[in-house]
N, C-alpha and C positions, 0 to 999 in steps of 0.2 A: 504494500500500500504506500502510495507516495506521500511525501511530507507536505503538509499544508502550511503555506507561509502565513504567519501571523495568526494561526488559529488551529493548527493541526496537531498531530501526535507528538511532535517535538518542537523545540524552539526553532525559529526560522534559521538560526545560525548553526543548528545541529542537524546535519544531514543524517539520514538513517538508511539502513539497508534491510532487505528481507532475506533471512537465511532459510534454508529448506524447512518447510513446514509452516512458514508464515510468521514466525516470531521475529519481531523487529529488534535490531541491535543498533546502538549508536556507533557512528563511525561509518566507514565505507565510502565516504565522500571523496576519497582519494588522498593518499599520503602526500604531504607537502615535501618538496625538496628541501634539503638542509638550508636553513636561513629563511624559510618561509617564502620561497619563490612563487608559490601558487596562491598567495593571499588574494582574496577576491575572486578566486576561480569559480566559486559557486554562483556569484552574481553574474559573471560573464557568461557562464554556461546557461543560466536561466534566460539572460537577455538574448543569447544567440539561438536558443531553441525555437522550433516552430511553435506557434501559438497553441496548437492543439495538444502539444506535449507539456505545456507549462501548468503548474499548479497555481491557480490564482488565489487560493485561500479565501479570505473574507472580502476580497475586492468586489465581487459581484454584489454582495449584500450592501456594502458601503455605497456602491454605485446606485443601487436601487433606492437607498435612503435619499441620496442627493436628488435623484430624478423625482421621487415623490414630493420632496420638499419644494422643488422648483415648480412642479405642476400645481400643487395646492396653493403655493404663494401667488402664482399667476392668476388663479381664480379668486383668491381671497387674501388680501394683504395682511390679515391678522395671523396667518398660519405661523410665520416665522417671528412673530412678536415675542418679546421676552416673557410676557405674561402667559402666552399659550405654551411656550417651551417649558416653563417652570411646571405648569400643569401636566404637560406630557411626561416629564421626568417622574413626577409623583405617581401618575397612573401606571407608568412602566415598572415602578419598583415592586409593587405587590405581585403583578404578573411575572416579573423577572425572577423573583425569589422562587416561585413555584416552577418556572421554566428551568432554572438552574438544576433542580432535582431531576427533572425529566431528562436533561442533558446527560447526567451521570448514568441513568438507566439505559438510555440509548447507546451510550459508549460501549456497554457490555452486550449490545445486541438484543436487549429486551425492551419492554414497554410497560408503562403503568397508566391504566385508564381511569384510575381512581383518585388522581391528585386533586381534582376539584372537590370531590366528596370529602376527602380527608381534610382539606382546608376548611370546608364548611363545618365539619364536625369539630375541628379545633376552635373555630370562632365561637361555636355554641358552648363549648366547654369553658372558654375564657369568660364569656358573658354570664353564664349561669353560676360559675364558681365565684366570680368577683361580685356580681350584683346581688344574686339571690342567696348564695351560701356564705357570703362574707369572707371569702378567702383573701389573703393579700394578693394584690394584682400580680406580683412577680411569681407567686406560687401557682396562680391560675395559668399564667403563660408557660411556666415550666411543665405543668401537668399536661397542657395541650400539646406541646412539642414532644414530650415523652410518649404520649398516646400515639402520636403520628409515627414515631420511631418504632413503637411496638407493633403497629400495623405492618410496617415494612419488614420487621423481623418475622412476622407470620408469613408474609409473602415469600421471603427468602427461604424459610424452612420448607414450605410446600414445594417450592421450585427445586431446591437443591436435594432434598431428601426423598420426595415422592415423584418428582419429575413432572408436576402439573405445569402446563404452559403458562407463562406469565400473562398472556392475553386473557385466559380464563380466570386465573386467580384474581387479577386486578379488576376484572369486570364484576366478579362476585363481590369483591371488596367494595366496589362502588355502590352496589345495592345495599350492602350491610351498613356502610357508613352513612348513606342517605337516611336509612331507617333509624339509625342511632341519633343522627342529627335532629330529626323530627321529634324523637322521644325525649331527648335532652332539653330541647327548647320548650316542650310542654304545650299546653292548650293555646297559649297566646301566639306562639310561633315566631315571636320577635321580642328581643330584649335590647334596650338602649344602654349604651355605656355613658357614664358621666363625662361631660366635656372637660372637667377639671382633672381627670385621671391622666397620669403621665403617658399612657399608651395612646390616648387620643391626641394629646398635645404633641407627642413625638411624631405621630403619623400625619398630622395636619398643620401644626403651627410652628414647629421648631425648624429654623433654618440656620445654616452655618454663618457666622460672622464673616464679612468680606475678607478680613485679614487671614482668618483661619482657612477660608476656601482657597485663597491665593497660595498660602503656605503649603496646603495639601497638594495643590496642582504642581507646584514646584518640586515637592518631595517625590511625587510620582515620577516626574520627568527625570530627576536625578537618580532615583532607584532604577529606572529603565536603563539609563546610560551606564550605571555601575554594573548592572546585570549583564549587559552586552559586553562590556569591557572585560569582566571576569570570565565570561564564556570564551571570549577571544583568547585570553591568556591560557585557559585550559586546552583549547584546541591547538594552539601553537606549541605548548609543552608536549602534546601527544603527536606533534608533527603532522597535524591535519590542516587543511585549508581553513582560513578564517577571514572574516571581513576586515577591511582596513579601518584605521582609526578615523579617517575622514568620513567614511560611510556611517560609522557609529555616531560621530559628532553631528552629522547632518540629520540623521534620524532623530536623535535626542533633541536637537534644536527645533525641528519641525513639531515633534510631540509637545514640547514645552510651549511653543507658540500657540498651538491649537488648544491646549488645555487652558492656558491663561486667557485666550480670546473668548472661549466658551464661558469661563468663569466670570469674566468681565461683563459679558452680555447678560447672563442670568442675574448678575448682581444689579443690573439696571431695574429689575423688578424685585421679587422677594429673595432671590438668590438660590442657593443649592439646598434642597430640603435634607434634613437629617436622615429621613427614611431612605432617600435615594443614595446618600453617602454610605449608609449602612449596607444597602444592596451592593454597591460597588465594592465595598470592603469584603463582603462574602464572596463575590466573584473573584476578586484578586487572591484571596486565600485559597479558594478552590483551584484556581489556575496554578498557583505554586505547588499545591499538592499533586496535581496531575502531571506537572512537568518536572518536578524536582524530587519526587519521593518514589520509593519502590512500589508503594500502593498505586500511584499514578501510572507507573509503567505496567503494573499488573492489570490495571483496568483496560488499558489499550491492547495489551497482549491477549486478554480474554476476549475482547470484542473483535479482534482481528482473526484469531484462530484459537478456539478454546482447547482443541486437542494439543496443539503445539505448546500452548501456554502451560497446560498440565504437565507435559513432558519436560518443559523447561524448569519445573519446580515451583510454579506459582500456586498459591492456595486458592484454587478456583472457587470453591464453595464460599470461602470467606469473602472473596471479591464480590460475588453475587449478593451475598447477604449484606455487605456494607453498602453497596450501591442502592439496593432496595430500601434499606433503613434511612440512608441519607436523602433519598428521593421523598419519602413520605414525611420525614422530619422537616424538610424544607417546605413541603406542601403545607404542613401544619403551621409553620412559622409564617408562610405567606397568608394563610387564613387569619392568623392573629393580627398581622399588619392590616389586612383588609378590614377586619372588624374595627380596628382603631381608626382607619381612614374614614369609614362610614359612621363611626360612633354607634354601631349597632350590629347585632347578629340576628339573622332571620333565616327562614327556610329557603330563601333564594340565594343565600351566601354560598359561593362555591358551586353554583349550578353547572349544568352540562356545558354551558358556554365557556366556563373556566377550563374544563378539561381540554376542549378543542383549541382554545386560545393558547394554552401552555404548550401543548404538543406541537401545534403549528408554529409557534414562535421558535421552539428548539430546532425544528427542521429548517425553517426559513433562515434562521441565524447561521446555518452551516453545519449542523450536526447530522451525521448520516443515520438513516433508519436501519442500515445494515450493520452498524456497530464498528468500533475501532477508530472512527474519525470524527473529530469535533473539538470544540474548545469551550471552556467556561464562559468566554466572552460571546459565544453564540447566544447565550441568554439575554445579554444586553442588546445585541444587534436585532435579534428576533423580536424582542419586546418592543423596541423602538419602531420597527417596521409595522407590527400589528397595530400599535396605538397611534402611529402616524396616519395610517389608513383610516382608523376610526375618527380621529380628531379632524382630519381634512374633510371627510365626508360629512361630519356633523356641521362644520363651518359652512359647507355648501348646502345645508338643509336637506340632505338626502337621507332616506330612512335606513333602518338596520338591514333590510334585505340587500341593498347594494353593498353594504359593508361585508356581509357574508359572502356574496358573490365574488367581490374583489379579493378578499382574503383567500378564498378557495382557489382562485386562479393563480395567485402568487404561490400558494402552497404546492399546487400541482407543478408549477414551473421549477420550484426548488427541488422537489423530489425527482423530477425528470433530469435536471442538471446533475444531481447526485448520482443517479443510475448511469447516466452517460459517462460521467467522470470515472466511476468504478470500472465500467466496461473498457474505457480507453486505457486505464492504468493496468488492467489485467492483460490487455492486448500487448502493451509495451513490455511487460514482464515476460 
């Protein structure tokens, strides 16, 4: 499986090879001659390759976002206003947290159809525990997330021990969680959260101070540059080709400029919401786990070829179990944040639309339905695409039917591109 630049199985500077059986190994990009004479060879090889043989990574998704923004802005000048973009980030955060869990399950070649129902059940647990039972809010939140993780553990046990397909398990889980949600909420079917609670304030009213936002943007850019530079040193020490210092400096500078510009523009309105910053923190931590830990390598190995991963010594059952648990725990956390944003939990929280939106966002963001390929940042890109479509069509006063149609077409295109990409990669190998 080919390396995805900026969102694939390895860091874009770490080329990878496929050994017999499909297990991926770092290296193989070509040994550098003594003194590093092949520095930048990867970039030159990519630039000189035919377009059909290049791995474009997240570029098509970013391009789609730009096109959507330009089209909607042309029809309604409010789309790119700072006020609308701040709203867009807050809307994307709750969906994005749930999508992040879906990405992890898709990476191991499985699927979870119950994420929406789990999020609705978690919202109900928080509301009932805090409002009706008098629990401390932090305890209600922990109980909801723990319940979500327990649901995932059940899925993992049924899948790894009894061999029940994940499609069937999670479909059954969807029905069970919907039933539990209705029962937990009781006869009223809706419970309001106090506006003065920290969960509601965090989800709706708390925004980063401008100085804090700028500092975090600069810190992210510096961290990116340091990571690239460290990776370059490791590759040179192993006599592998590595990007040049100029390339790293240019990329870091462009990232810093983009982050600071976005931060400045959002600060013209309310700024960057604390909930959105929390979502980005979760994505960044997940990305580090996937790229820099043995667990992350095992996730990609299992998703690429489970038989080869087992032969290579990876704990396949544990990998499946951890991904199912992480998926449902994140779904529950997304439900908690959704309850805070709406200041209520009801029977419609986490409805079927949430399932479809989260799965569609993961795939549109660049995660493969076939496993082994994707990135934590797929959750960010996919959520932005989904909510950009929704926001743009709302500004144009078009009803929900058009939104479903457009989202479905975009999803079909994303899956088609993924299938064609895998077919081309297989043909090249």
